Each structure stands twice: as structure tokens, then as C-alpha cells.
C-alpha positions in Angstrom: -38.1 57.2 51.9 -38.8 54.8 54.6 -36.1 53.2 56.7 -36.8 49.8 55.1 -36.3 51.1 51.6 -33.2 53.1 52.5 -31.6 50.1 54.2 -32.6 47.9 51.2 -31.0 50.2 48.7 -27.9 50.5 50.8 -27.5 46.8 51.0 -27.9 46.3 47.3 -25.5 49.2 46.6 -23.0 47.7 49.0 -23.1 44.4 47.3 -22.5 46.0 43.9 -19.5 48.0 45.2 -18.0 45.0 47.0 -18.3 42.8 44.0 -16.9 45.6 41.8 -13.9 45.9 44.1 -13.2 42.2 44.0 -13.5 42.0 40.2 -11.1 44.9 39.8 -8.5 44.1 42.5 -8.4 40.3 42.2 -7.8 38.0 39.2 -5.6 35.4 37.6 -2.4 36.5 35.8 0.5 34.8 34.1 3.8 35.1 36.1 7.3 35.4 34.7 7.7 31.6 34.4 4.5 31.4 32.3 2.4 29.8 35.1 -1.0 31.0 36.2 -1.2 32.8 39.6 -3.5 35.2 41.4 -3.0 38.9 41.7 -4.2 41.1 44.6 -4.2 44.8 44.2 -4.7 47.4 41.5 -3.9 45.6 38.2 -1.3 46.7 35.6 -2.4 49.1 32.9 -2.8 46.3 30.3 -5.4 44.5 32.6 -7.3 47.5 33.9 -9.4 47.9 30.8 -10.2 44.2 30.6 -11.4 44.0 34.2 -13.4 47.2 33.8 -14.9 45.8 30.6 -16.0 42.7 32.4 -17.4 44.7 35.3 -19.4 47.0 33.0 -20.7 44.1 31.0 -21.9 42.3 34.1 -23.6 45.4 35.5 -25.3 46.3 32.2 -26.5 42.7 31.6 -27.6 42.2 35.2 -29.5 45.5 35.2 -31.3 44.6 31.9 -32.1 41.0 33.0 -33.4 42.0 36.4 -35.7 44.7 35.0 -36.9 42.4 32.2 -37.8 39.8 34.8 -39.8 42.4 36.8 -41.7 43.6 33.8 -42.6 40.0 32.8 -43.8 39.1 36.3 -46.1 42.1 36.1 -47.2 41.3 32.6 -47.9 37.6 33.2 -49.0 38.0 36.8 -46.8 35.1 37.6 -43.9 35.2 40.2 -42.2 32.4 38.2 -41.9 34.4 35.0 -38.4 35.3 33.7 -36.9 36.7 30.5 -36.5 33.2 29.1 -40.3 32.6 29.3 -40.6 34.4 25.9 -38.2 31.9 24.2 -35.6 34.6 23.7 -32.8 32.6 25.1 -33.5 29.6 22.9 -34.0 31.9 19.9 -30.6 33.5 20.5 -29.1 30.0 20.7 -30.7 28.9 17.5 -29.4 32.0 15.7 -25.9 31.2 16.8 -26.3 27.6 15.9 -27.5 28.4 12.4 -24.5 30.6 11.7 -22.1 27.9 13.0 -23.8 25.2 10.9 -23.8 27.4 7.8 -20.1 28.1 8.3 -19.4 24.4 8.5 -21.4 23.6 5.3 -19.7 26.5 3.4 -16.3 25.4 4.5 -15.4 28.8 6.0 -14.1 29.9 9.4 -16.8 30.0 12.0 -17.4 33.3 13.8 -16.6 33.4 17.5 -16.6 35.8 20.4 -18.1 39.2 19.6 -19.0 38.1 16.1 -21.7 35.9 17.6 -23.6 39.0 18.8 -25.4 39.6 15.5 -26.9 36.1 15.0 -27.7 36.0 18.7 -29.6 39.3 18.5 -31.4 38.3 15.3 -32.4 35.0 16.9 -33.7 36.6 20.0 -35.6 39.3 18.1 -37.1 36.6 15.8 -38.4 34.6 18.8 -39.8 37.9 20.2 -41.6 38.6 17.0 -43.2 35.1 16.8 -44.2 35.3 20.4 -45.7 38.8 19.9 -47.7 37.7 16.8 -49.0 34.4 18.3 -49.5 35.6 21.9 -52.4 38.0 21.0 -56.1 37.2 21.1 -58.3 39.6 19.2 -55.4 42.0 18.9 -54.7 42.0 22.7 -51.8 40.4 24.5 -53.2 37.7 26.8 -50.9 36.6 29.7 -51.8 32.9 29.6 -51.6 32.7 25.8 -48.3 34.6 25.8 -46.9 32.3 28.4 -47.8 29.1 26.5 -46.5 30.5 23.2 -43.2 31.5 24.8 -42.8 28.0 26.2 -43.5 26.4 22.8 -41.2 28.8 20.9 -38.4 28.0 23.4 -39.0 24.2 23.0 -39.0 24.4 19.2 -35.9 26.6 19.1 -34.1 24.4 21.5 -35.0 21.3 19.5 -33.7 22.8 16.3 -30.5 23.9 18.0 -29.9 20.3 19.2 -30.6 19.0 15.7 -28.1 21.3 14.1 -25.5 20.2 16.7 -25.5 16.8 15.1 -24.3 18.1 11.7 -21.5 20.5 12.8 -17.9 19.5 13.7 -17.2 18.8 17.4 -15.1 22.0 17.7 -18.0 24.2 16.7 -20.3 22.2 19.0 -18.0 23.0 21.8 -18.0 26.7 20.9 -21.8 26.7 20.9 -22.1 24.9 24.3 -19.5 27.4 25.7 -21.6 30.4 24.5 -24.9 28.9 25.8 -23.4 28.6 29.3 -23.0 32.4 29.4 -19.8 34.4 29.5 -18.9 37.9 30.6 -16.7 39.5 27.9 -13.7 41.3 29.1 -13.5 43.3 25.9 -17.1 43.8 25.0 -18.1 45.4 21.7 -18.7 49.0 22.6 -21.8 49.2 20.4 -23.4 46.3 22.1 -22.5 47.5 25.6 -23.8 51.0 24.8 -27.0 49.7 23.4 -27.6 47.5 26.5 -26.9 50.5 28.8 -29.2 52.9 26.8 -32.0 50.4 26.5 -31.8 49.6 30.3 -31.7 53.3 31.2 -34.7 54.2 29.0 -36.8 51.3 30.2 -35.9 52.1 33.8 -37.0 55.8 33.4 -40.3 54.8 31.7 -41.0 52.1 34.3 -40.4 54.5 37.2 -42.5 57.2 35.6 -45.3 54.6 35.1 -44.9 52.9 38.5 -48.3 54.0 39.7 -50.0 52.5 36.6 -48.0 49.3 37.1 -49.2 49.2 40.8 -52.8 49.7 39.6 -52.5 46.9 37.0 -51.5 44.4 39.7 -54.9 44.9 41.3 -56.7 43.1 38.4 -58.1 44.0 35.0 -61.5 45.2 36.3 -60.1 47.6 38.9 -57.5 48.9 36.4 -60.1 49.5 33.7 -62.5 51.2 36.1 -59.6 53.6 37.0 -59.1 54.5 33.3 -56.0 52.4 32.7 -55.5 51.0 29.2 -54.6 47.4 29.8 -53.7 46.9 26.1 -51.3 49.7 26.0 -49.6 48.8 29.3 -49.2 45.1 28.3 -47.7 46.1 25.0 -45.2 48.4 26.6 -44.3 45.8 29.2 -43.8 43.1 26.5 -41.7 45.3 24.2 -39.6 46.6 27.1 -38.9 43.1 28.5 -38.1 41.8 25.0 -35.7 44.6 24.2 -33.9 44.3 27.5 -33.5 40.5 27.2 -32.3 40.7 23.6 -29.7 43.3 24.5 -28.5 41.3 27.5 -28.3 38.0 25.5 -26.4 39.7 22.7 -23.9 41.0 25.3 -23.3 38.0 27.6 -25.2 35.1 26.2 -28.1 33.3 27.8 -27.7 33.5 31.6 -30.5 32.1 33.8 -31.9 32.9 37.2 -30.9 36.6 37.3 -34.2 37.8 35.8 -36.2 35.4 37.9 -34.6 36.2 41.3 -33.6 39.8 41.2 -37.2 41.1 41.4 -37.9 38.9 44.4 -34.7 39.9 46.2 -35.7 43.5 45.6 -39.2 43.0 47.0 -37.8 41.5 50.2 -35.6 44.5 50.7 -37.7 47.5 49.6 -41.3 46.2 49.4 -43.8 45.7 46.5 -44.4 49.4 45.4 -42.9 49.7 42.0 -41.6 53.3 42.3 -38.9 51.9 44.6 -39.0 48.3 43.3 -38.0 49.2 39.8 -34.6 50.8 40.6 -34.1 48.3 43.4 -34.5 45.4 40.9 -32.0 47.0 38.6 -29.5 47.1 41.4 -30.3 43.6 42.5 -29.8 42.2 38.9 -26.5 44.1 38.7 -25.4 42.8 42.1 -26.3 39.2 41.3 -24.4 39.0 38.0 -21.4 41.1 39.0 -21.2 39.1 42.2 -21.3 35.8 40.3 -18.6 37.2 38.0 -16.5 38.1 41.0 -17.0 34.7 42.7 -15.9 32.8 39.6 -12.5 34.4 39.7 -11.8 32.2 42.8 -12.9 28.9 41.2 -10.5 27.1 38.8 -11.2 23.4 38.3 -8.1 22.8 36.2 -9.7 23.3 32.9 -10.4 27.0 33.4 -12.8 29.0 35.5 -16.5 28.2 35.7 -18.8 29.9 33.4 -20.8 32.7 35.0 -24.1 31.0 34.1 -23.1 28.0 36.2 -22.4 30.2 39.2 -25.8 32.0 38.9 -27.6 28.6 38.6 -25.7 27.1 41.6 -26.5 30.2 43.8 -29.9 31.0 42.3 -31.4 27.5 42.5 -31.2 27.1 46.3 -32.3 30.8 46.8 -35.3 30.2 44.6 -36.2 27.0 46.5 -36.0 29.0 49.7 -38.3 31.6 48.3 -40.7 29.0 47.1 -40.9 27.1 50.4 -41.0 30.2 52.6 -43.5 32.1 50.5 -41.4 35.3 50.8 -40.7 37.6 47.9 -44.2 37.4 46.3 -45.0 41.0 47.3 -46.0 40.2 50.9 
């Protein structure tokens, strides 16, 4: 391993460990008078599991989103590609909105919290299926067609979600907006967290083992075919892997932007463009970004509660992306 790669991995690992320490040792608590205050140090036993749950959720979701973004950037050959390009985020939001609207029409209590995982997953997977079916030409996934279909699916799902918001009570509308802004669960459903971790681990192993093929595909279709690479098979695997990773992450933490877009670029800057090192570095970068945002939000209270983690990732990720765009760095140079 070169000195550059080693230092890059150490930087990313250091960020993860520092953010983990902040999330575990710092947080708001209720004092004896019933007022909110901040606690420094190892938390009491009743709060340890909550902080560990939030940290594990952030690491798992950040890992999944970062790797999904890398796979999509390879698949679409577009440095601006992200997990939301397939319409999965909007599809998940539509699934949640349908359930909330159906509850309002039926006059029953609307689901909240972990109960929204199932409709979010179904909505994300539905968007994935539509994009998969329409993004092929002559049975082969075409990057440009896939990109356009994803944008259209996202627009349609977003429009339907907004239409449904007009027919639900204001309270449910607030729950929907709250979920769409992204939130890290302190008591995640173990099944969802486990699925996210397993999917992330399997996709990481497959991507590392196929790193040479991914490098070859980046040279162009003609060069890849002349070397015996099956473009159809590779694109299918990249698409399914990115879809599964994104659906799992959305089901766990809701739709959170910028992590899947920026994590691969941050990793490229630190370890270079070769995917054998870039894949695990991107996983670390995604985990560092989301866990770091979760740690930062513990310090920000605007009076009505702490900022959503999706707001933090957008506020930090937007300027960083503009810097990448203007400087030309992070595109594998």
C-alpha cells in the first residue's frame, strides 16, 4: 500500500473514530428540574444503547449510501450520479405518503417511526423495478436511458407525494416532512439495521473482488469488450447493488442527500482512483460523513429541537460539492 493510500485510510478512520467518540460522550439530557442540558462523559446505562443505536445506524447508512454512489458513478459514467438518480428517494417518500393518506381515509392511527420502514422499502423497490424495466434498450441497461428514466420516475413520485399531502391532515403532513428530511434512529429496528449491514458487507466484498473489472469498464465499452469483459453483466450487477444499498439505507434513516454523491469524490482525493482501494475508502468516507453530521447536530438546537441530519449533510455537502466542481478535483485525476 502506498503512503498516499495509507494516509488516506488513516484520515477517514480517524474521522469515524472522532465522530463516534463525540456521539457517544456528548448529548442532550433532562436534568433533575426537567430542563434540557448537555452531558459530557460516558452516558448512563439507559442512554448508552440509544447512542450506540444512533451511531450504528449512521455508520451503516453512510456506508451503504457511499458505496451506492460509487457504483452509480461507474455505471452511469457520470461524476454527478448519486443514489437518488434512480428515483429511489422519491419512491420511498411516495410509499410513506400513500400509507399516511390511506390511514387518514380509513380513520385509523397513522404509523410512525419504525413502522414507516415497510412502506418506504416497498416504495424504493417499486421505483427500482420501474427504472430497471424502462432503463433497458434491447435487454441491455443503457447509462443515458437509465439516467433519464430515473429522473422522470423521481419527478413523478415527488409530484404524487405532493398531491397526496393536500388530502391528509396537517399533523400527518408534518410527520411526512419530518421523515423526508432524514433522521437517524436511536432505537433502530434490528432487522432493518442487520439487513443494511449485511447488504453493505456483501456488496463491498463483491466490489473489491471485481475491482479490476470495474477499472477496466471505466476505460470505455470498446476496450472492455476487447478484453473479454461482459458489459451487460457488469452493469446489471452495479445497478442491482446500488439499488439494494439505497433501498436499505432509505428504509433505515430516510432519504438523506449528498452522502452518496460526495463520499466517492472524497475517497478519490485521499486514496486515488483505483477501485481496489477506492471501494473500502468510499465506504469509510460515507460512514464518516453521516456519523460526523449526526455528531455535529448534537451541538445545534434552534429552540424547536435539533436540526435534522439531512439538513446538516446538505449544508456541509453543498459547499464541498461546489468546491469540487470549481476546482475539478475528485474526478479521478
